[in-house]
Wavefront OBJ file of the C-alpha trace (Angstrom):
o trace
v 75.840 104.429 113.554
v 78.297 101.998 112.302
v 82.052 103.418 111.257
v 83.514 102.482 107.924
v 86.323 99.484 108.162
v 89.765 100.619 107.051
v 92.117 98.797 104.874
v 95.651 98.863 104.668
v 96.832 100.543 101.484
v 98.858 97.827 98.819
v 102.077 99.794 99.521
v 102.592 100.058 102.722
v 101.405 96.492 103.161
v 104.255 95.623 100.205
v 106.640 97.581 103.184
v 105.425 95.382 106.326
v 106.253 92.354 103.828
v 109.511 93.579 103.159
v 110.355 94.109 106.855
v 108.528 91.398 108.534
v 111.725 90.458 110.644
v 112.607 93.951 111.869
v 109.135 94.654 113.094
v 108.686 91.102 114.491
v 111.946 92.312 116.518
v 110.355 95.754 117.573
v 106.928 93.599 119.032
v 109.464 91.391 120.984
v 111.549 93.884 122.550
v 107.993 95.201 123.387
v 106.520 92.545 124.780
v 109.812 91.533 126.848
v 109.644 95.288 128.183
v 105.898 94.619 128.846
v 107.020 91.652 131.305
v 109.581 93.895 133.217
v 106.637 96.732 133.346
v 103.714 97.597 132.429
v 103.972 98.758 128.731
v 100.371 99.309 127.028
v 100.842 102.544 125.072
v 103.473 103.862 123.212
v 104.346 106.907 121.685
v 106.181 106.402 117.998
v 108.136 109.634 117.389
v 111.003 110.759 115.560
v 113.209 113.759 115.357
v 112.445 115.296 112.148
v 109.652 114.384 109.464
v 110.056 111.831 106.759
v 112.092 109.661 109.195
v 109.143 106.919 108.588
v 107.587 106.849 112.009
v 104.135 106.727 110.066
v 105.284 103.699 108.625
v 107.095 102.094 111.846
v 103.600 103.282 114.089
v 101.480 101.068 111.588
v 104.189 98.025 111.354
v 103.852 97.764 115.292
v 100.418 97.366 115.386
v 100.426 94.943 112.933
v 102.851 93.060 114.363
v 101.748 93.221 117.745
v 98.325 91.920 116.225
v 99.641 89.188 114.723
v 102.802 88.044 116.443
v 101.597 88.972 119.977
v 97.857 88.232 119.013
v 96.843 91.158 120.965
v 94.432 93.798 120.617
v 95.643 96.621 119.262
v 94.220 100.644 118.564
v 96.354 102.708 116.729
v 95.924 106.835 116.794
v 96.784 108.991 115.071
v 97.202 112.124 116.963
v 100.384 113.367 114.269
v 98.797 117.613 114.689
v 101.212 118.757 112.147
v 100.677 115.709 109.235
v 98.126 113.230 110.181
v 98.520 110.093 107.694
v 96.911 107.288 109.576
v 93.582 107.657 108.043
v 94.346 107.821 104.345
v 96.516 104.590 104.892
v 93.410 102.903 105.805
v 91.042 104.517 103.276
v 89.331 106.382 106.570
v 87.640 109.539 107.429
v 89.578 112.001 109.495
v 86.986 113.043 111.556
v 85.860 112.268 113.882
v 88.726 111.090 115.893
v 91.279 111.502 118.784
v 90.787 114.890 119.485
v 87.314 114.613 119.654
v 87.377 111.875 121.922
v 89.961 114.121 124.286
v 87.962 117.250 124.204
v 84.441 115.947 124.544
v 82.204 113.512 126.042
v 81.674 111.476 122.614
v 81.574 107.544 122.546
v 84.858 105.437 122.064
v 82.454 103.449 119.339
v 81.522 106.543 117.567
v 85.432 107.429 117.461
v 86.944 103.765 116.897
v 87.047 102.575 113.002
v 87.795 98.545 112.654
v 90.018 97.620 109.726
v 89.665 94.059 108.124
v 91.956 92.278 110.581
v 89.600 91.682 113.730
v 92.471 92.689 116.386
v 93.781 95.672 114.947
v 91.336 99.216 115.120
v 92.062 102.627 114.443
v 91.544 106.001 115.904
v 92.107 108.909 113.650
v 93.182 112.231 114.219
v 89.785 114.045 114.124
v 88.565 117.600 115.350
v 91.020 120.076 114.202
v 94.205 121.874 115.142
v 93.163 125.151 116.489
v 91.720 122.863 119.963
v 95.067 121.071 119.906
v 97.244 122.718 122.743
v 93.925 123.285 125.172
v 93.297 119.508 124.237
v 96.518 118.579 125.444
v 97.551 120.419 128.496
v 93.907 119.109 129.623
v 93.907 116.121 132.452
v 91.361 114.788 130.284
v 94.362 113.056 128.334
v 95.495 110.929 131.006
v 91.848 109.254 131.773
v 91.372 108.988 128.264
v 94.370 107.200 127.565
v 93.116 104.991 130.819
v 89.930 104.461 129.442
v 91.615 102.658 126.149
v 94.211 101.002 127.804
v 91.722 99.200 129.511
v 89.997 98.142 126.289
v 92.693 97.420 124.185
v 96.022 95.265 124.813
v 98.178 97.928 123.407
v 97.935 101.605 122.094
v 99.819 102.666 119.546
v 100.092 106.165 118.727
v 101.866 108.048 116.128
v 103.241 111.453 117.212
v 104.674 114.660 115.628
v 107.918 114.922 114.947
v 109.979 116.659 117.727
v 111.381 118.935 115.922
v 108.453 119.787 114.263
v 106.202 120.629 116.940
v 105.611 121.006 120.401
v 103.250 118.135 120.673
v 105.085 115.025 121.311
v 106.678 116.652 124.713
v 103.613 117.690 125.579
v 102.478 114.544 125.155
v 105.174 112.424 126.510
v 104.553 111.667 129.321
v 101.421 110.377 129.541
v 102.698 106.970 127.536
v 104.323 103.971 129.399
v 106.960 104.159 126.783
v 108.408 106.244 123.370
v 109.695 104.586 120.370
v 112.457 107.145 118.438
v 112.442 106.199 114.940
v 115.523 107.027 113.445
v 116.501 107.241 109.758
v 119.603 105.663 109.209
v 122.206 107.497 107.779
v 120.138 110.658 107.397
v 119.816 111.578 111.186
v 122.612 112.766 113.093
v 123.335 110.850 116.222
v 123.441 114.663 118.434
v 120.010 115.672 117.064
v 119.091 111.953 117.962
v 120.692 112.686 121.276
v 118.952 116.353 121.385
v 115.389 114.843 120.509
v 116.055 112.091 123.370
v 116.638 114.403 125.862
v 113.919 116.304 125.056
v 111.587 113.722 125.585
v 112.784 112.492 128.722
v 113.268 115.964 130.196
v 109.446 115.841 129.476
v 108.897 112.686 131.513
v 108.763 110.487 128.572
v 110.265 106.956 129.086
v 112.601 106.001 125.887
v 111.897 102.073 125.007
v 113.913 102.340 122.389
v 115.252 103.148 118.787
v 113.476 101.629 115.777
v 116.836 102.479 112.534
v 114.379 102.464 109.605
v 115.405 103.169 106.276
v 118.453 100.998 106.695
v 121.035 100.404 103.474
v 123.257 97.418 103.468
v 126.841 97.476 101.375
v 128.369 94.882 99.689
v 131.938 95.624 101.193
v 134.661 96.192 98.348
v 137.172 93.661 99.326
v 134.735 90.755 98.501
v 134.672 91.711 95.115
v 138.161 93.693 94.326
v 140.146 90.675 93.590
v 137.100 89.221 91.470
l 1 2 3 4 5 6 7 8 9 10 11 12 13 14 15 16 17 18 19 20 21 22 23 24 25 26 27 28 29 30 31 32 33 34 35 36 37 38 39 40 41 42 43 44 45 46 47 48 49 50 51 52 53 54 55 56 57 58 59 60 61 62 63 64 65 66 67 68 69 70 71 72 73 74 75 76 77 78 79 80 81 82 83 84 85 86 87 88 89 90 91 92 93 94 95 96 97 98 99 100 101 102 103 104 105 106 107 108 109 110 111 112 113 114 115 116 117 118 119 120 121 122 123 124 125 126 127 128 129 130 131 132 133 134 135 136 137 138 139 140 141 142 143 144 145 146 147 148 149 150 151 152 153 154 155 156 157 158 159 160 161 162 163 164 165 166 167 168 169 170 171 172 173 174 175 176 177 178 179 180 181 182 183 184 185 186 187 188 189 190 191 192 193 194 195 196 197 198 199 200 201 202 203 204 205 206 207 208 209 210 211 212 213 214 215 216 217 218 219 220 221 222 223 224
């Protein structure tokens, strides 16, 4: 059975267009990290909800597909608030949780987009099956299978302090990008979140600063 084709909403497209320079820099950092060690699967998370990690995940996947000319799979494993399917106008089920918990084929859960280099894997399943699925060894095997099919697997995960999901699955990814909302999240919180992920076996690739504001120094206009 053919899967529906995802099309990214105009609002997020506008955000990506405004931040193309920053996204290119993130994409370049990921590609550089891949040259030093194998980095194909990337978990994108944040300390708290609302810091912009879902749009960052979409932007990273989009940039890798376009700038690196790679085949990219964007996965939604944000159990507490899945949004990827909404942004692309796709059904939530079936998806990632079904792929982990059953013998369903990849072709039955992955959705194409209007960009042939970018595919979407919605969350699917239900939250009730989460812990059983994530704590099983099946996730490592299934992620390995995804990496055989795609150049990069970008996963939008739950926030560190809103759920234990990110810590549970952290060790299964080649690297983690921590999204931080500028002038909102205290550095102590970021440090604590980073330590939780590393203690769980996660490998931090770097921090993506989001919603950064630029100010005109007072000295520039004070004497005008």
